[in-house]
C-alpha positions as a Markdown table, in Angstrom:
| # | Residue | x | y | z |
|---|---|---|---|---|
| 1 | Met | -3.4 | 25.5 | -30.5 |
| 2 | Ile | -5.7 | 24.3 | -33.6 |
| 3 | Asp | -8.6 | 22.7 | -31.7 |
| 4 | Pro | -9.7 | 26.4 | -29.8 |
| 5 | Leu | -9.6 | 27.9 | -33.9 |
| 6 | Leu | -11.7 | 25.6 | -35.0 |
| 7 | Tyr | -13.9 | 25.0 | -32.7 |
| 8 | Ala | -14.7 | 28.4 | -32.7 |
| 9 | Arg | -16.0 | 28.5 | -36.3 |
| 10 | Thr | -17.7 | 25.0 | -36.3 |
| 11 | Ser | -20.8 | 26.7 | -38.2 |
| 12 | Val | -18.1 | 27.5 | -41.2 |
| 13 | Leu | -16.9 | 23.7 | -41.0 |
| 14 | Asp | -20.6 | 22.2 | -41.1 |
| 15 | Arg | -20.7 | 22.7 | -44.7 |
| 16 | Glu | -18.2 | 19.9 | -45.0 |
| 17 | Gln | -21.0 | 17.4 | -43.8 |
| 18 | Pro | -21.2 | 15.9 | -47.3 |
| 19 | Ile | -17.3 | 14.5 | -47.1 |
| 20 | Leu | -18.9 | 12.3 | -44.4 |
| 21 | Lys | -20.8 | 10.5 | -47.1 |
| 22 | Glu | -17.5 | 9.8 | -49.0 |
| 23 | Ile | -15.2 | 8.8 | -45.8 |
| 24 | Arg | -18.2 | 6.2 | -44.4 |
| 25 | Asp | -16.4 | 3.5 | -45.0 |
| 26 | Ala | -13.0 | 4.2 | -44.7 |
| 27 | Pro | -10.6 | 3.1 | -42.1 |
| 28 | Leu | -11.1 | 6.0 | -39.1 |
| 29 | Asp | -11.8 | 6.1 | -35.6 |
| 30 | Phe | -15.7 | 6.8 | -35.9 |
| 31 | Arg | -15.5 | 10.2 | -34.7 |
| 32 | Phe | -13.6 | 10.9 | -37.3 |
| 33 | Arg | -16.1 | 9.9 | -40.0 |
| 34 | Ser | -19.1 | 11.7 | -37.7 |
| 35 | Asp | -17.3 | 14.8 | -37.1 |
| 36 | Thr | -16.1 | 17.0 | -39.3 |
| 37 | Thr | -14.4 | 19.5 | -36.8 |
| 38 | Ala | -12.5 | 16.5 | -35.7 |
| 39 | Leu | -11.9 | 15.2 | -38.7 |
| 40 | Thr | -10.5 | 18.8 | -39.7 |
| 41 | Val | -8.4 | 18.8 | -36.4 |
| 42 | Glu | -6.7 | 15.6 | -37.4 |
| 43 | Cys | -5.9 | 16.7 | -40.7 |
| 44 | Leu | -4.0 | 19.9 | -40.2 |
| 45 | Ile | -2.1 | 18.0 | -37.4 |
| 46 | Lys | -1.0 | 15.4 | -39.5 |
| 47 | Ala | 0.2 | 18.6 | -41.9 |
| 48 | Val | 1.4 | 20.0 | -39.0 |
| 49 | Glu | 3.5 | 17.0 | -38.4 |
| 50 | Ala | 4.4 | 15.8 | -42.2 |
| 51 | Arg | 5.8 | 19.5 | -42.8 |
| 52 | Thr | 8.0 | 19.6 | -39.7 |
| 53 | Met | 9.5 | 16.1 | -40.2 |
| 54 | Asp | 12.8 | 15.6 | -40.4 |
| 55 | Thr | 13.4 | 13.3 | -43.0 |
| 56 | Gly | 16.9 | 13.2 | -43.9 |
| 57 | Val | 16.8 | 14.8 | -47.4 |
| 58 | Pro | 18.2 | 18.6 | -47.9 |
| 59 | Asn | 16.1 | 21.3 | -48.2 |
| 60 | Thr | 16.4 | 22.5 | -51.9 |
| 61 | Arg | 18.3 | 25.6 | -52.2 |
| 62 | Phe | 18.0 | 28.0 | -55.7 |
| 63 | Pro | 20.9 | 29.6 | -56.9 |
| 64 | Pro | 20.4 | 33.6 | -56.3 |
| 65 | Ala | 19.3 | 35.3 | -58.8 |
| 66 | Ser | 22.4 | 36.9 | -60.2 |
| 67 | Thr | 23.7 | 33.5 | -60.7 |
| 68 | Ala | 20.7 | 32.9 | -62.7 |
| 69 | Arg | 21.9 | 36.1 | -64.8 |
| 70 | Ser | 25.2 | 35.5 | -65.6 |
| 71 | Cys | 24.4 | 31.5 | -66.6 |
| 72 | Arg | 22.0 | 33.1 | -69.1 |
| 73 | Ala | 24.8 | 35.3 | -70.4 |
| 74 | Thr | 27.3 | 32.6 | -70.6 |
| 75 | Asn | 24.4 | 30.3 | -73.0 |
| 76 | Thr | 23.9 | 27.2 | -69.9 |
| 77 | Ser | 20.8 | 26.0 | -70.1 |
| 78 | Ala | 19.8 | 27.7 | -66.8 |
| 79 | Ser | 15.6 | 27.4 | -67.9 |
| 80 | Phe | 15.4 | 25.6 | -65.2 |
| 81 | Ile | 15.8 | 28.3 | -62.8 |
| 82 | Asn | 12.9 | 30.7 | -64.7 |
| 83 | Lys | 10.5 | 27.7 | -65.0 |
| 84 | Gly | 6.9 | 29.3 | -63.7 |
| 85 | Ser | 8.4 | 32.8 | -63.6 |
| 86 | Thr | 5.7 | 35.3 | -64.7 |
| 87 | Arg | 6.9 | 38.2 | -66.7 |
């Protein structure tokens, strides 16, 4: 599924040629050290595998917004809930 999408855009991936100099001595198969399209396909496959892998760690669930408001109203430390929010 990933291969056809990337092979259709190989001209765009040619801009990544300079990265091949950086990975010249990396412990990779020669195919990945010489072809940016093959390297990109392999990296995307590894990223999808890592994202979908079951690690046994439960997903983080944040409390609903109403809980965050009630925490602030009762002066409980809820600064971790709003961290990074923009107003």
